Backbone as a ProteinNet text record, in pm:
[ID]
protein_1_A
[PRIMARY]
MVADASDEITRDDINPADIRLAAMNLLARREHSLRELQQKLRRRFPDPELVAAELDRLVEENLQSDSRYAQSYVRQRAGRGFGPLRVRGEMRERGIADTAIELAFAEAEVDWAAVAREVYSKKFGSAPPGDMKERARRARFMQYRGFSAEEYGCLDE
[TERTIARY]
5573.9	5500.7	5375.9	5334.8	5262.9	5059.2	5025.6	4855.1	4794.6	4710.6	4645.9	4461.5	4430.5	4244.5	4204.2	4214.7	4191.8	4195.7	4306.1	4336.5	4237.8	4218.9	4079.9	4017.1	3969.3	3841.5	3766.9	3597.5	3515.6	3369.8	3308.7	3178.3	3114.6	3116.2	3027	3160.2	3265.8	3345.3	3363.7	3273	3283.5	3182.6	3177.5	3063.1	3066.5	2954.3	2952	2948.3	2933.7	3006.3	3138.4	3205.2	3377.6	3402.6	3327.8	3385.6	3365.7	3225.8	3167.3	3284.4	3308.6	3421.8	3550.3	3568.7	3697.8	3723.2	3594.3	3540.4	3550.8	3488.7	3476.5	3590.5	3698.8	3864.3	3950.3	3902.2	3962.6	3888.2	3777.2	3690.7	3750	3806.7	3805.5	3941.4	4018.9	4179.5	4151.4	4071.2	4052.8	3960.5	3877.4	3784.8	3824.4	3760.2	3774.1	3691.2	3738.5	3631.1	3579.9	3446.3	3396.1	3495.6	3586.2	3646	3759.8	3802	3923	3928.7	3770.6	3718	3655.8	3618.2	3615.1	3754.6	3862.6	3977.6	4082.4	4055.4	4106.5	4053.6	3910.4	3816.2	3829.1	3856	3856	3931.5	4053.4	4194.3	4209	4079.4	4103.8	3985.8	3894	3761.5	3709.6	3732.5	3709.4	3561.8	3473.9	3354.9	3288.3	3324.9	3264.4	3135.6	3015	2857.9	2873.7	2943.5	2913.5	2991.4	3089.8	3150.1	3085	3049.8	2952.5	2815.6	2792.4	2634.2	2677.9	2786.2	2827.7	2857	2924.4	2938.3	2823.5	2734.3	2586.5	2552.1	2536.3	2473.8	2541.9	2669.9	2752.3	2738.3	2702.6	2670.7	2513.7	2418.5	2287.5	2296.7	2405.2	2397.8	2476.1	2498	2615.8	2756	2792.7	2897.5	3037	2999.8	3100.6	3043.7	3128.9	3052.4	3158.6	3110.6	3190.3	3270.8	3091.3	3131	3193.8	3213.6	3275.2	3393.7	3451	3573.4	3656.9	3567.4	3612.3	3636.5	3523.2	3590.2	3714.2	3738.1	3829.2	3952.8	3987.7	4098.5	4136.5	4013.7	4077	4177.1	4096	4123.3	4312.7	4287.3	4434.5	4554.8	4484.5	4609.6	4604.4	4542.8	4616.2	4686.7	4638.3	4766.4	4879.8	4916.1	5032.2	5094.7	5016.6	5039.3	5077.6	4954.6	4892.9	4855.1	4861.2	4697.5	4604.8	4515.7	4399.8	4406.7	4468.9	4476.5	4514.5	4615.6	4672.5	4582.5	4516.4	4406.4	4247.9	4254	4121.7	4159.1	4289.7	4322.1	4345	4382.3	4372.3	4252.9	4178.9	4022	3958.2	3947.6	3900.7	3959.1	4106.4	4172.4	4104.8	4023.9	4006.1	3863.9	3820.5	3648.4	3560.7	3599.1	3488.5	3450	3345.7	3271	3272.7	3298.9	3307.8	3220.9	3114.2	2999.8	3025	3073.3	3142.9	3233	3356.5	3487.6	3464.7	3380.8	3322.3	3252	3176.1	3101.3	3194.6	3332.2	3423.1	3529.8	3501	3611.1	3559.1	3403.2	3368.4	3297.2	3317.4	3294.7	3433.3	3514	3647.6	3714.4	3644.8	3740.2	3874.8	3965.6	4053	4150.7	4226.2	4286.3	4415.3	4355.6	4505.3	4606.7	4584.1	4725.2	4771.7	4718.7	4812.5	4867.1	4823.8	4922.2	4983.2	4989.1	5073.6	5210.8	5156.5	5273.4	5340.4	5314.9	5386.6	5479.7	5449.9	5510.3	5604.8	5591.7	5717.4	5835.5	5763.5	5876.7	5924.4	5859.7	5936.7	6084.9	6011	6102.1	6200.1	6154.9	6314.7	6332.8	6248	6303.5	6198.4	6321.7	6253.5	6353.3	6422.1	6549.7	6462.3	6477.6	6436.2	6496	6427.3	6534	6628.5	6741.3	6808.4	6841.8	6811.2	6790.9	6653.5	6650.4	6556.6	6521.9	6643.5	6638.8	6569.9	6634.3	6598.9	6423.8	6368.8	6240.9	6143.5	6176.8	6117.2	6100.1	6255.8	6261.3	6166.4	6133.2	6031.2	5882.3	5887.3	5750.6	5722.6	5796.6	5785.6	5712.3	5802.8	5809	5647.9	5621.2	5426.9	5366.8	5362.9	5276.2	5270.2	5372.2	5367.3	5312.2	5295.2	5228.1	5135.2	5057.6	4910.7	4842.4	4936.8	4887.6	4904.4	4820.4	4818.4	4917.2	4925.8	5028.1	4951.3	4870.1	4767.7	4801.8	4822.1	4844.2	4961.9	5064.5	5194	5289.7	5219	5283.6	5353.6	5286.6	5347.4	5484.1	5486.2	5554.6	5724	5798.1	5893.2	5950.4	5894.3	5904.1	5962.5
6773.3	6739.9	6860.2	6905	6999.9	6931.9	7033.9	6961.4	7013	6904.7	6978.7	6968.1	7054.3	7079.4	6942.8	6819.1	6676.3	6619.2	6711.9	6662.4	6795.6	6854.3	6929.1	6850.6	6870.7	6804	6905.8	6847.8	6945.9	6890.3	6954.3	6980	6800.2	6748.7	6637.9	6517.9	6577.5	6446.8	6413.1	6532.5	6512.2	6429.3	6292.3	6270.7	6313.1	6349.1	6386.1	6288	6150.1	6023.4	6088.8	6102	6144.7	6216.8	6326.7	6410.5	6394.6	6324.9	6251.7	6168	6089.8	5988.1	6041.5	6148.7	6198.5	6314.5	6343.3	6420.6	6335.8	6224.3	6117.3	6058.2	6061.5	5998.9	6064.1	6211.8	6382.8	6305.1	6361.9	6295.9	6170.5	6040.3	5964.9	5969.2	6070.4	6076.1	6191.3	6248.4	6387.9	6483.6	6513.9	6646.5	6753.9	6808.5	6921.8	6999.8	7116.1	7228.8	7247.7	7302.2	7336.1	7384	7462.3	7545.8	7484.6	7434.8	7354.2	7220.5	7177.3	7092.6	7132.1	7226	7324.8	7374.8	7388.2	7433.4	7301.5	7223.7	7077.9	7051.1	7033.8	6990.1	7066.2	7173.6	7245.6	7242.9	7249.8	7207.1	7088.8	6959.1	6894.3	6860.6	6891.8	6906.2	7050.7	7112	7201.7	7305.8	7217.1	7278	7324.2	7460.5	7487.5	7465.4	7452.5	7427.3	7302.6	7174	7056.2	7042	7103.5	7070.6	7118.1	7197.3	7323.2	7236.2	7178.5	7094.8	6964.1	6883.2	6788.3	6807.4	6925.6	6972	6957.2	7045.6	7089.5	6945.4	6811.8	6707.4	6650.3	6698.2	6637	6668.3	6815.5	6909.8	6870.1	6837.2	6779.8	6647.1	6575.5	6437.1	6454.5	6557.6	6567.3	6477.9	6458.3	6356.1	6478.6	6628.3	6694.4	6818.5	6869	6957.1	7047	7160	7278	7255.2	7275	7234.5	7135.1	7024.1	6918.7	6900.7	6992.3	7045.1	7137.4	7265.5	7317.1	7242	7197.9	7105.3	6989.8	6953.1	6817.9	6942.3	7073.1	7128.3	7205.5	7240.8	7306.5	7170	7071.7	6977.1	6953.9	6909.1	6895.2	6981.1	7140.1	7214	7265.2	7248.4	7270.1	7105.1	7032.6	6884.5	6927.8	7042.5	7016.7	7151	7211.2	7292.6	7495.3	7473.4	7616.3	7680.9	7805.4	7873	7899.2	7981.3	7989	8133.8	8200.5	8346	8251.4	8155.3	8125.2	8054.1	7969.8	7835.4	7939.2	8084.3	8101.9	8230.1	8222.3	8313.1	8194.3	8090.5	7992.1	7927.2	7920.6	7868.9	7960.5	8081.6	8153.9	8163.6	8137.4	8127.3	8022.6	7906.9	7775.3	7816.2	7923.9	7956.7	7909.7	7882.5	7868.3	7989.6	7941.7	8103.3	8096.6	8245.2	8314.9	8186.9	8176	8117.8	7962.5	7913.9	7771.6	7794.9	7885.6	7884.4	7889.2	7955.6	7994.5	7862.5	7837.5	7688.3	7587.8	7574.3	7443	7516.4	7625.5	7635.6	7628.7	7661.3	7597.5	7477.9	7419.3	7233.3	7173	7277.1	7165.6	7157	7300.6	7283.8	7255.3	7322	7347.5	7427.2	7347.9	7512.9	7556.5	7617.7	7718.3	7752.5	7842.1	7835.4	7717.1	7630.1	7517.8	7448.7	7431.1	7436.5	7514.8	7668.6	7745	7743.1	7671.2	7629.4	7535.4	7459.2	7351	7358.3	7458.5	7461.2	7601.3	7671.9	7705.6	7658.1	7549.2	7515.9	7367.6	7345.4	7260.1	7347	7461.2	7535.9	7581.2	7635	7703	7675.7	7573.3	7475.1	7572	7546.1	7580.1	7760.9	7768	7921.9	7985.8	8148.5	8250.6	8314.3	8401.9	8460.5	8533.2	8541.3	8642.3	8801.5	8857.2	8988.6	9032.4	9133.1	9225.5	9138.3	9126.2	9091.4	8919.1	8852	8737.6	8703.6	8791.8	8791.9	8805.4	8942.4	8980.9	8824.9	8784.2	8650	8569.3	8551.9	8446.6	8494	8578.7	8661.1	8671.9	8667	8694.8	8546.6	8470.3	8292	8263.9	8343.6	8257.6	8317	8468.5	8535.1	8483.8	8424.7	8333.6	8236.1	8127.2	8036.6	8028.2	8147.3	8199.7	8220.2	8280.3	8261.7	8392.1	8503.3	8603.9	8632	8781.2	8821.8	8772.9	8719.9	8680.5	8527.1	8431.9	8303.9	8328.2	8349.6	8296.4	8453.2	8517.1	8632.2	8635.2	8546.9	8490.9	8403.8	8323.9	8203.5	8222.7	8366.6	8388.1	8414.5	8484.4	8540.2	8427.7
124.8	29.9	9.3	-100.6	-84.7	-62.9	-22	-56.7	-117.6	-181.4	-300.5	-253.9	-347.9	-317.1	-258.6	-297.9	-280.4	-171.4	-79.4	72.1	171.7	126.7	232.9	245	377.3	469.2	434.3	396.3	381.1	443.8	480.6	558.3	534.1	406.8	393	393.8	416.4	465	635.4	714.9	839.9	890.8	977.2	1027.4	1166.5	1193.6	1337.8	1450.9	1439.6	1469.3	1540.4	1421.5	1436.7	1544.9	1512.3	1652.1	1776.8	1776.4	1921.3	1983.5	1877.7	1921.9	1978.1	1906.6	1962.7	2068.1	2092.1	2170.7	2333.1	2301.8	2389.9	2445.2	2292.9	2374.4	2479.2	2507.5	2528.4	2675.2	2661.2	2789.8	2926.7	2807.9	2898.2	2995.8	2894	3002.5	3077.4	3035.4	3204.1	3175.1	3265.8	3235.8	3162.6	3051.5	2983.9	3001.2	3010.7	2978.3	2854.5	2818.7	2662.6	2619.6	2644.6	2560.6	2546.7	2608	2578.2	2480.9	2505.6	2384.9	2247.6	2262.4	2164.7	2007.2	2125.6	2048.9	2000.6	2102.5	2043.6	1926.5	1954.6	1775.4	1677.2	1724.4	1581.3	1496.7	1597.6	1498	1439.3	1445	1365.7	1264.3	1319	1217.2	1218.7	1041.4	1011.7	1030.6	1103.3	1061.9	1205.6	1267.8	1382	1431.1	1313.6	1394.9	1416.3	1315.5	1340.3	1490.8	1508.9	1650.3	1767.6	1731.6	1824.2	1891.4	1729.8	1759.3	1832.3	1843.8	1907.8	2049.3	2054.9	2209.5	2335.5	2261.9	2306.1	2334.4	2269.7	2270.4	2405.4	2437.3	2541	2665.4	2641.7	2817.7	2832.6	2722.1	2727.3	2832.3	2789.6	2860.6	2961.3	2980.6	3128	3112.6	3020.9	2965	2986.2	2964.2	2973	3077	3110.8	3252.4	3281.4	3271	3345.3	3483.5	3544	3709.6	3746.4	3711.5	3731.9	3705.2	3587.4	3561.2	3641.6	3696.2	3770.3	3930.9	4016	4103.9	4075.5	3980.5	3966.9	3967.7	3864.7	3865	3961	4071.2	4208.3	4264.3	4309.4	4375.4	4284.9	4200.9	4138.6	4163.3	4147.2	4147.3	4266	4396.7	4527	4563.8	4509.4	4549	4510	4392.2	4331.2	4398.4	4473.8	4519.1	4499.7	4459.8	4394.8	4461.7	4455.5	4499.4	4485.8	4565.9	4480.4	4406.2	4403.4	4325.4	4159.7	4133.5	4045.9	3981.9	4048.1	4064.8	3990.4	4033.5	3972.6	3849.9	3809	3695.2	3616.5	3597.8	3481.7	3505.5	3542.2	3528.4	3474.2	3447.6	3408.7	3239.2	3239.2	3087.3	3020.9	3053.5	3042	2995.5	3015.5	2988.8	3093.2	3218	3338.9	3388.9	3437.9	3440	3616.2	3635.9	3779.1	3874.9	3827.4	3922.9	3965.6	3823.5	3861.6	3935	3920.6	3991	4124.5	4176.5	4313.3	4362.6	4300.6	4352.1	4392.1	4270.4	4327.7	4419.4	4442.1	4561.9	4707.2	4712	4798.1	4836.2	4726.6	4768.6	4726.8	4771.5	4762.6	4910.6	4968	5116.6	5185.9	5054.8	5065.5	5190.1	5268.9	5346	5269.9	5215.2	5169.4	5230	5344	5460.6	5454.5	5485.7	5562.1	5354.8	5246.1	5122.3	5148.5	5154.7	5140.9	5274.3	5362	5410.8	5391.7	5323.9	5272.5	5151.5	5062.9	4951.7	5003.6	5113.2	5154	5202.1	5289	5381.6	5267.6	5199.6	5083.4	5015.2	4979.5	4863	4966.3	5098.3	5163.8	5323	5323.3	5453.6	5598.5	5672.5	5834.7	5884.8	5753.5	5779.8	5795.8	5870.7	5821.5	5735	5629.5	5560.4	5598.1	5562.5	5551	5577.5	5479	5468.8	5385.9	5334.2	5354.8	5135.6	5070.7	4910.1	4933	5008.8	5049.4	5088.2	5148	5191.5	5042.4	4992.3	4874.1	4803.5	4743.4	4658.8	4725.6	4842.5	4868.4	4834.8	4877.8	4859.6	4705.5	4606.4	4500.7	4440.8	4480.8	4465.7	4510.7	4633.6	4654	4581.1	4535.1	4479.5	4294.7	4265.7	4154.6	4143.6	4305.6	4283.4	4330.2	4359.4	4382.5	4498.3	4583	4742.5	4763.4	4824.6	4878.8	5005.9	5024.4	5149.3	5304.9	5281.6	5419.1	5426.4	5282.5	5314.9	5334.8	5300.4	5350.7	5438.7	5426.1	5503.7	5655.4	5701.8	5808.5	5859.6	5669.7	5716.2	5752.9	5725.2	5728	5783.2	5923.3	6064.3	6168.5
[MASK]
+++++++++++++++++++++++++++++++++++++++++++++++++++++++++++++++++++++++++++++++++++++++++++++++++++++++++++++++++++++++++++++++++++++++++++++++++++++++++++++

């Protein structure tokens, strides 16, 4: 089906309450970063100024908070076995400021070495690596998961 000019949504057709409702529905499912909400809402509503205005209201009302999102994200990703390097990178991709990231890490109080041990033993068991090739394979896996050499380095000895 070919869309004609009458199918396009204009600024006059957009009700700010619809934008707010869509944002609230997204936030009801899980925390979202401001950038994530902007991207999702701009796909649906073609007026970036209206979207930005409604998102500003949500931030002012503390219904959307990047710092709350960051805290939730750190706990969730650590629980799924991802390391601090990967979690920080993913949060930067989602538009979280470095100060909010550092604050979330400080408040989370995650024992990253324990998370690394758990991930390593779940993936590789208790058997030591047989050769250098296997040791390198294990190191690549742990680095992919976001752990530094200090966190996983002593696990394969």
